[in-house]
C-alpha positions in Angstrom: 28.8 -16.4 162.8 27.8 -19.5 165.2 29.9 -21.5 167.9 29.5 -24.2 165.6 31.1 -22.4 162.5 33.7 -21.0 164.6 34.8 -24.4 166.1 34.7 -25.9 162.4 32.0 -28.3 163.7 29.4 -29.5 160.9 26.8 -31.5 162.4 28.7 -33.0 165.0 25.9 -34.5 166.7 24.7 -35.8 163.6 21.8 -33.1 163.2 21.3 -30.2 161.0 22.9 -26.6 161.8 20.2 -24.7 163.3 19.6 -21.4 162.0 20.6 -18.4 164.1 18.1 -16.5 165.6 17.2 -13.1 165.0 18.2 -11.8 168.4 21.5 -13.4 168.6 24.3 -10.4 168.7 26.7 -10.5 165.8 30.2 -9.3 166.1 31.5 -7.7 163.0 33.5 -10.4 160.9 36.4 -7.8 160.2 36.8 -7.7 163.8 37.1 -11.7 164.2 39.2 -11.9 160.9 41.8 -9.1 162.6 41.7 -11.3 165.8 42.5 -14.6 163.8 45.2 -12.9 161.6 46.8 -11.5 164.7 47.0 -15.1 166.3 48.1 -16.4 163.4 50.9 -14.1 163.3 51.8 -14.7 166.8 51.4 -18.5 166.7 53.9 -18.1 163.8 56.6 -16.3 166.1 55.9 -16.0 169.8 58.2 -13.1 170.1 55.9 -11.1 168.2 53.6 -10.9 171.2 56.0 -8.7 173.1 55.6 -5.9 170.6 52.7 -5.2 173.2 54.9 -4.6 175.9 57.3 -2.0 174.2 56.0 1.4 173.7 55.3 3.0 170.3 56.4 6.3 170.4 55.0 9.0 168.2 57.8 8.9 165.7 57.0 12.0 163.5 57.9 14.5 166.5 61.3 13.2 166.7 64.5 14.6 165.5 66.8 12.6 163.5 68.8 12.1 166.4 66.2 11.0 168.4 65.6 8.3 166.3 68.6 7.2 166.0 68.9 6.5 169.4 65.6 5.0 169.6 66.2 2.6 166.9 69.7 1.9 168.6 68.2 1.2 172.0 65.4 -1.2 170.4 67.9 -3.1 168.1 70.4 -3.4 171.0 67.8 -4.9 173.9 65.0 -6.6 172.3 63.6 -9.1 170.0 63.8 -8.8 166.3 60.3 -9.5 165.8 59.1 -7.7 168.6 60.1 -4.4 167.1 59.3 -4.7 163.6 56.4 -2.5 163.7 58.4 0.2 165.8 61.5 -0.3 163.4 59.5 0.3 160.2 58.3 3.4 161.8 61.3 4.8 163.1 62.7 4.0 159.2 60.2 6.0 157.9 60.1 8.9 159.9 64.1 9.3 159.7 63.8 8.7 155.7 61.1 11.3 155.6 63.0 13.8 157.8 66.3 13.0 156.0 65.1 13.4 152.0 63.7 16.6 153.1 66.9 17.7 154.8 68.6 16.7 151.8 66.4 18.6 149.5 66.9 21.6 151.2 70.6 21.4 150.9 71.0 20.4 147.5 68.3 23.6 146.9 71.2 25.7 148.8 74.1 23.9 146.9 72.4 24.7 143.5 71.8 28.1 144.6 75.4 29.1 145.4 77.0 27.6 143.0 76.6 28.4 139.2 79.5 26.9 137.8 79.0 23.6 135.5 80.3 20.1 136.4 80.1 20.4 140.0 78.4 17.3 141.5 76.2 17.9 145.2 77.9 15.8 147.8 76.8 16.2 151.5 78.6 14.3 153.9 75.7 13.4 157.0 77.6 11.0 159.8 73.9 10.4 161.3 72.9 9.3 158.2 75.5 6.4 158.2 75.2 5.7 161.8 71.2 5.2 161.1 72.4 3.1 158.3 74.7 0.7 160.2 72.1 0.1 162.8 69.3 -0.6 160.4 71.5 -3.0 158.5 72.4 -4.7 161.6 68.8 -5.0 162.2 67.9 -6.5 158.9 70.7 -9.1 159.1 69.3 -10.3 162.6 65.8 -10.4 161.1 67.2 -12.4 158.2 69.0 -14.7 160.5 66.0 -14.9 162.6 63.7 -15.7 159.6 66.0 -18.4 158.4 66.1 -20.3 161.5 62.3 -19.6 162.1 61.5 -21.2 158.9 63.1 -24.5 159.1 61.5 -24.9 162.5 57.8 -23.6 161.1 58.4 -26.4 158.0 59.3 -29.3 160.4 56.3 -28.1 162.9 54.3 -28.3 159.8 55.4 -31.7 158.8 54.7 -32.9 162.4 51.4 -31.4 162.4 50.1 -33.0 159.3 51.9 -36.5 160.4 49.3 -36.3 163.5 46.3 -35.3 161.5 47.3 -38.4 159.5 47.5 -40.4 162.7 43.9 -39.2 163.6 42.4 -40.0 160.1 44.0 -43.6 160.2 42.7 -43.9 164.0 39.4 -42.8 163.1 39.2 -45.0 160.1 40.3 -48.2 161.8 37.8 -50.9 162.8 39.8 -53.0 165.3 40.2 -50.0 168.2 37.7 -50.1 171.0 36.0 -46.3 171.7 37.8 -46.3 175.2 41.3 -46.9 173.5 40.5 -44.7 170.7 39.3 -42.0 173.1 42.8 -42.3 175.3 44.8 -42.2 171.8 43.0 -39.0 170.6 43.6 -37.3 173.7 47.3 -38.0 173.3 47.4 -36.8 169.8 45.6 -33.6 171.2 48.2 -33.0 173.9 51.1 -34.0 171.1 49.2 -31.2 168.8 49.3 -28.7 171.6 53.2 -28.8 171.6 53.9 -29.2 168.1 55.1 -25.7 167.9 54.3 -22.8 165.3 53.6 -23.5 161.7 53.8 -20.6 158.5 51.0 -18.3 158.8 49.7 -19.2 155.5 48.9 -22.6 156.4 47.6 -21.8 159.6 43.7 -21.7 158.9 44.1 -24.7 156.5 45.9 -26.8 158.9 43.7 -25.9 161.7 40.5 -26.5 159.6 41.5 -30.1 158.7 42.5 -30.9 162.1 39.0 -29.8 163.6 37.5 -31.6 160.7 38.9 -35.1 161.8 38.2 -34.1 165.4 34.3 -33.7 164.3 34.7 -37.2 162.7 36.0 -38.8 166.2 32.9 -37.0 167.9 30.7 -38.4 165.3 31.9 -41.9 166.2 31.8 -40.7 170.2 27.7 -41.0 169.9 28.4 -44.7 170.1 30.0 -43.8 173.6 27.4 -41.2 174.7 29.0 -41.1 178.1 32.5 -40.4 177.1 31.5 -38.0 174.7 29.4 -36.0 177.2 32.1 -35.7 179.7 34.1 -34.4 177.4 31.9 -31.9 175.9 31.0 -30.8 179.5 34.7 -30.2 180.2 34.9 -28.0 177.3 32.0 -25.9 178.3 33.5 -25.5 181.5 36.6 -24.3 180.0 34.5 -21.9 177.8 32.7 -20.9 180.6 36.1 -19.7 182.3 37.2 -18.0 179.1 33.8 -15.7 179.2 34.4 -14.9 182.8 38.0 -13.6 182.3 36.8 -11.7 179.3 34.0 -10.1 181.3 36.6 -9.0 183.7 38.5 -7.5 180.7 35.7 -5.1 180.2 36.9 -3.4 183.5 40.1 -3.0 182.5 41.0 0.7 182.3 44.1 0.1 179.7 41.5 -1.0 176.7 44.1 -2.0 174.4 45.8 -4.4 176.9 42.3 -5.6 177.3 42.0 -5.9 173.6 45.2 -7.8 173.2 44.4 -10.2 176.0 41.0 -10.8 174.8 42.6 -11.8 171.2 44.6 -14.7 173.3 41.3 -16.0 174.9 40.0 -16.2 171.2 43.4 -18.3 170.5 42.8 -20.7 173.4 39.0 -21.0 172.3 39.8 -21.7 169.1 43.1 -24.0 169.5 43.1 -25.6 172.8 39.3 -26.1 173.7 37.3 -28.4 171.8 33.2 -28.0 170.9 30.7 -28.3 173.6 27.1 -29.5 173.1 24.6 -28.5 170.8 22.4 -27.3 173.3 24.7 -24.6 174.6 26.7 -24.3 171.6 25.2 -21.0 170.4 24.4 -19.5 173.5 27.9 -19.6 174.6 29.6 -18.4 171.4 27.0 -15.7 171.2 28.0 -14.6 174.9 31.7 -14.5 173.8 30.7 -12.7 170.6 28.9 -10.1 172.8 31.7 -9.3 175.1 34.3 -9.1 172.0 31.6 -6.8 170.5 31.5 -4.4 173.9 35.6 -4.8 173.8 35.4 -3.6 170.4 33.2 -0.9 170.8 35.3 0.2 173.7 38.6 0.2 171.2 36.7 2.0 168.7 35.5 4.7 171.3 39.5 5.2 171.7 40.1 5.6 168.1 37.5 8.2 167.7 39.4 10.3 170.2 42.5 9.6 168.5 41.0 10.6 165.3 39.5 13.9 166.8 43.1 14.6 168.3 44.2 14.1 164.8 41.8 16.2 163.3 42.8 19.0 165.5 46.2 18.5 164.8 45.7 18.4 161.1 44.3 21.8 161.7 47.2 23.2 163.5 49.8 21.9 160.8 47.7 23.1 158.2 47.9 26.4 159.9 51.7 26.2 160.4 52.0 25.7 156.3 50.0 28.7 155.7 52.2 30.7 157.7 55.2 29.1 156.1 53.8 30.1 152.6 53.4 33.5 153.9 57.0 34.0 154.9 57.8 32.6 151.6 56.1 35.5 149.8 57.5 38.4 152.3 59.8 41.1 150.6 63.2 41.0 152.4 66.1 42.9 151.5 68.5 42.7 154.0 70.7 39.7 155.4 69.6 40.6 158.7 65.9 40.3 158.2 66.4 37.2 155.8 68.3 35.8 159.2 65.4 36.4 161.1 63.0 34.8 158.6 65.4 31.6 159.0 64.5 31.7 162.6 60.8 32.1 162.1 61.2 29.2 159.7 63.1 26.7 161.8 60.6 27.6 164.9 57.6 26.7 162.6 59.3 23.6 161.2 60.1 22.2 164.8 56.2 23.0 165.8 55.2 21.1 162.6 57.1 18.0 163.7 56.2 18.2 167.3 52.3 18.6 166.3 51.8 15.0 166.3 49.9 12.7 163.8 47.2 13.6 161.5 44.5 11.4 160.1 45.9 8.4 157.8 44.1 9.7 154.7 45.8 12.9 154.4 49.2 12.3 155.9 50.9 12.1 152.5 49.2 14.9 151.3 49.9 16.8 154.4 53.6 16.1 154.0 53.6 16.9 150.6 52.0 20.4 151.3 54.6 21.3 153.9 57.6 20.3 152.0 56.2 22.4 149.1 55.9 25.4 151.4 59.3 25.0 152.7 60.9 24.6 149.5 59.2 27.5 148.2 60.7 29.8 151.4 64.1 28.2 150.6 63.7 29.1 146.7 62.9 32.7 147.6 65.5 32.8 150.2 68.4 31.4 147.8 67.4 33.8 145.0 68.1 36.8 147.7 71.7 34.9 148.9 72.3 34.1 145.2 72.0 38.0 144.5 74.4 38.8 147.4 76.9 35.9 146.0 77.1 38.1 143.0 77.4 41.1 144.7 80.0 39.7 147.0 82.2 38.8 144.2 82.0 41.9 142.7 83.1 43.4 146.0 86.1 41.1 146.0 87.2 42.5 142.5 86.9 46.3 144.1 88.9 45.1 147.3 91.7 43.7 145.2 92.2 46.7 143.6 92.2 48.5 146.5 95.0 46.1 148.0 97.1 46.7 144.6 97.0 50.4 145.2 98.0 50.1 148.4 100.7 48.0 147.7 102.2 50.4 145.0 101.9 53.2 147.9 103.3 51.4 150.9 107.0 52.3 150.1 106.2 55.9 149.2 108.2 58.5 151.4 106.2 61.3 150.4 104.1 61.5 153.3 102.3 64.8 152.8 100.8 63.5 149.3 100.1 59.6 149.9 98.6 60.0 153.5 95.4 61.3 151.9 95.5 58.9 149.7 95.8 56.0 151.7 93.3 57.2 153.8 90.8 57.5 151.1 91.5 53.7 150.2 90.7 52.8 153.8 87.7 54.8 153.5 86.7 53.0 150.3 87.3 49.6 151.8 84.7 50.1 154.4 82.2 51.4 152.0 82.5 48.2 149.9 80.8 45.6 151.8 81.5 41.9 152.4 83.2 39.7 150.1 83.0 35.7 149.8 83.8 34.2 153.3 86.4 31.9 151.9 88.2 35.0 150.5 87.9 37.4 153.6 90.5 36.6 155.7 93.1 36.3 153.3 92.4 39.6 151.5 92.2 41.6 154.7 95.3 40.3 156.1 97.0 41.2 152.8 95.1 44.8 152.7 96.1 45.3 156.5 100.2 44.6 156.0 100.0 47.1 152.9 98.3 49.6 155.0 100.7 49.1 158.3 103.5 48.9 156.3 102.9 52.3 154.9 101.7 54.2 158.2 104.2 52.5 160.7 106.7 53.8 158.4 105.1 57.2 158.2 105.0 57.2 162.4 108.6 56.4 162.7 109.5 59.5 160.6 107.0 61.3 162.1 108.3 60.2 165.8 111.9 61.4 164.6 112.6 64.7 166.6 113.4 67.6 164.0 115.5 70.9 165.3 111.9 72.8 165.2 110.0 70.4 167.6 112.7 70.3 169.8 112.7 74.0 169.8 109.4 74.1 170.3 109.1 71.9 173.5 112.0 73.9 175.3 109.7 77.0 174.6 106.3 75.3 176.0 108.5 73.8 178.7 109.9 77.4 179.6 106.3 78.9 179.2 105.0 76.4 181.7 107.3 78.0 184.4 105.9 81.4 184.1 102.5 80.1 184.1 103.4 78.7 187.5 103.6 82.5 188.9 100.2 83.6 187.1 97.6 84.9 189.1 94.1 86.0 188.4 93.1 89.4 188.8 89.5 88.7 190.2 88.2 90.9 187.3 86.5 88.0 185.1 86.5 89.6 181.9 90.4 90.7 182.4 91.2 87.3 183.8 89.2 85.5 180.6 91.0 87.4 178.3 94.3 86.5 179.9 93.8 83.0 179.7 92.9 83.3 176.0 96.0 85.2 175.5 98.0 82.3 177.1 96.4 79.6 175.0 97.3 81.7 172.1 100.9 82.1 172.9 101.2 78.5 173.3 99.8 77.7 169.9 102.6 79.7 168.6 105.0 77.8 169.5 104.2 74.9 167.0 104.6 71.0 167.4 106.7 69.1 169.8 108.2 65.7 169.0 105.8 62.8 169.3 107.2 61.1 172.4 107.2 64.3 174.2 103.7 65.2 174.1 103.1 64.8 177.4 103.7 68.2 177.7 100.5 69.1 176.6 98.8 67.5 179.2 100.5 69.6 181.9 99.4 72.7 180.2 95.9 71.5 180.2 96.3 71.0 184.0 97.2 74.3 184.4 94.2 75.7 182.1 91.6 73.5 184.3 93.1 74.8 187.6 92.8 78.4 185.9 88.9 77.8 184.8 87.9 76.5 188.0 88.9 79.8 189.7 86.7 82.1 186.9 83.2 82.3 187.8 82.2 80.7 184.4 79.2 78.4 184.2 79.8 74.6 184.2 78.9 74.5 180.8 81.0 77.4 179.2 84.0 76.2 181.7 83.8 72.6 180.2 83.2 73.7 176.6 86.2 76.0 176.8 88.2 73.1 178.1 86.6 70.7 175.3 87.4 73.5 172.6 91.2 73.5 173.6 91.7 69.7 173.8 90.2 69.6 170.0 92.3 72.3 168.8 95.4 70.5 170.3 94.3 67.2 168.5 94.0 69.0 165.3 97.3 70.9 165.3 98.9 67.8 165.8 96.8 66.1 162.8 96.2 63.3 165.4 92.7 61.9 163.2 92.6 58.6 165.3 92.5 60.8 168.7 89.8 62.8 166.9 87.7 59.5 165.8 88.4 58.2 169.6 86.7 61.3 171.1 83.9 61.0 168.7 83.0 57.5 169.4 83.5 58.3 173.2 80.9 61.3 173.0 78.3 59.1 170.9 78.8 56.4 173.7 78.3 58.9 176.6 75.1 60.4 174.6 73.6 56.8 174.4 74.2 55.9 178.0 72.5 59.3 179.3 69.7 58.8 177.0 69.2 55.4 178.5 69.3 56.8 181.9 66.9 59.3 181.2 64.2 57.0 179.4 65.1 54.5 182.6 64.3 57.2 184.9 61.3 58.5 183.2 59.9 54.8 183.3 60.3 54.5 186.8 58.1 57.4 187.3 55.1 55.6 185.7 55.0 53.1 188.1 54.1 55.3 191.1 50.4 56.5 191.5 49.7 59.7 190.2 48.1 60.6 193.9 51.3 60.0 195.4 53.3 62.2 193.0 52.5 65.7 193.7 54.6 66.0 197.4 56.6 62.7 197.4 60.2 63.6 198.0 61.3 60.8 196.5 59.8 61.9 192.8 61.3 65.7 193.4 64.6 64.1 193.6 64.1 61.6 190.6 62.9 64.6 188.5 66.0 66.9 189.3 67.7 63.6 188.6 66.3 63.9 185.1 66.9 67.7 184.5 70.5 67.0 185.6 70.9 64.4 182.9 69.4 66.7 180.3 71.7 69.5 180.7 74.6 66.7 180.6 72.8 65.4 177.6 72.6 68.9 175.9 76.3 69.6 176.7 77.4 66.2 175.1 75.3 66.9 172.1 77.1 70.2 171.7 80.7 68.8 172.0 79.8 66.5 169.3 78.4 68.8 166.9 81.7 70.8 167.4 83.8 67.6 166.5 81.6 67.5 163.2 82.1 71.0 162.3 86.0 70.6 162.4 
């Protein structure tokens, strides 16, 4: 495109347009069209220019909460037309995420609710907040458009009137060249200040204006001195624009430089008239070449961005592949699915954080991601649907146990009823989970029935019988006798004597529940006697332990036995952990220093002591199991 064409000057000097030379640098028409369209848009509404100063975030990587906050910030602080592109990007990103989110919730609802007639509803307050902000933005934009449209139409009418005035001036025969020149400059000044016009009329109106300016310059041939002065002034102004454009080539912010170049094109077209034919092609070609260089620099940035987007596409495809793989794994436990869901959430977050992909595959990639997630959720929902059916079966079983417990809770035949109640409790533990909404209520009902029975049973047990009182008195007297007992020093004889005392103690029978402290006193005396025997630590400990277990068994204290077993298992875990830690610590000491290292020897002795303790605890556990 030549300077003459760009200025809409055809034969302004009365000569045929010179054909472009082969060595003139041409700039892509699409780039010029882009610049013209952008200038037409910004001419219509000056506030649009401010959009370049507002950062455009990668909205695809933001969460719905972050998108809502960003929309609110923009709407509250920026002009409506300056954030048009920003708002559209936010709206699309939020919409994609929201619909994906709702699809998942709907699939979960369908999987968990088999009953007919149930409609899916999901209350999501964030969506309401987002819609309120977006609707506020649309209302502000509509109000702005209405006011802008009135101004645009008025400005258009003003500019048409100026063109008509220019046309009449040129066609008049009674005006001198000097007066005409002054009046044209006045029309030019008023034209510059006439304001914005509708963008769809921008090019037509400007072409019409330039056409009549060209006619004026044709007439100006009659006053060559004035014409040449004006053309020279235009040339100087365009040379200044070229100088500014050259400086922009050194700007590190390429996108900012390109936007400023667009403004220079706007000034070139709208505010400066034509130049002399001799310089016209050269100066336009120079400006075009600078524009081409700037365009090439911007294309270089775009190329880097496209490479990054291609890399992101590979990352997102890999994430999709991993999600697809998750959706085919066979998981048969709730804990396993919880781990899968955590993996899924991590992959989902990674997908959104990865960034943009090439525009031509954006929709395809998003569809692949949604399909992969949908397949995973379908696989998960099948499992939980089966779980739900199983939980309803468990509910039926537990309700039956509740009814049994209620029927037995008033029974006074403790000998016959207690084993049945304990079996009911054991059966309850084996059944498994019920639907959450019934879990607390059914457990409360069951616990109240069981507690009612066992409270009555314990109350009856705690009541002192004459036999138990007599047994207490005998044990009390026997303790007094034991105070005078001394060991002979003969190991075998003393051991038999202690065993005989234990056997005698057992013959006295059970004591009242609230007087069982006497058993502890007897155990203390035994402990003191065992300490004096020349038994090994292990044998002494096992004899004490066996005596305690027999007392629990004789008193039918099942709860105490269970607590003892729990305690021993805990001790086994602690000792095993300590052994593992000590052995692991040794691994960090170099082999060359292990041989004579006193610290190592002490640790190894400590390990052996722990192993002996572990063996003892395991024997105790086995003894409880054998009861």
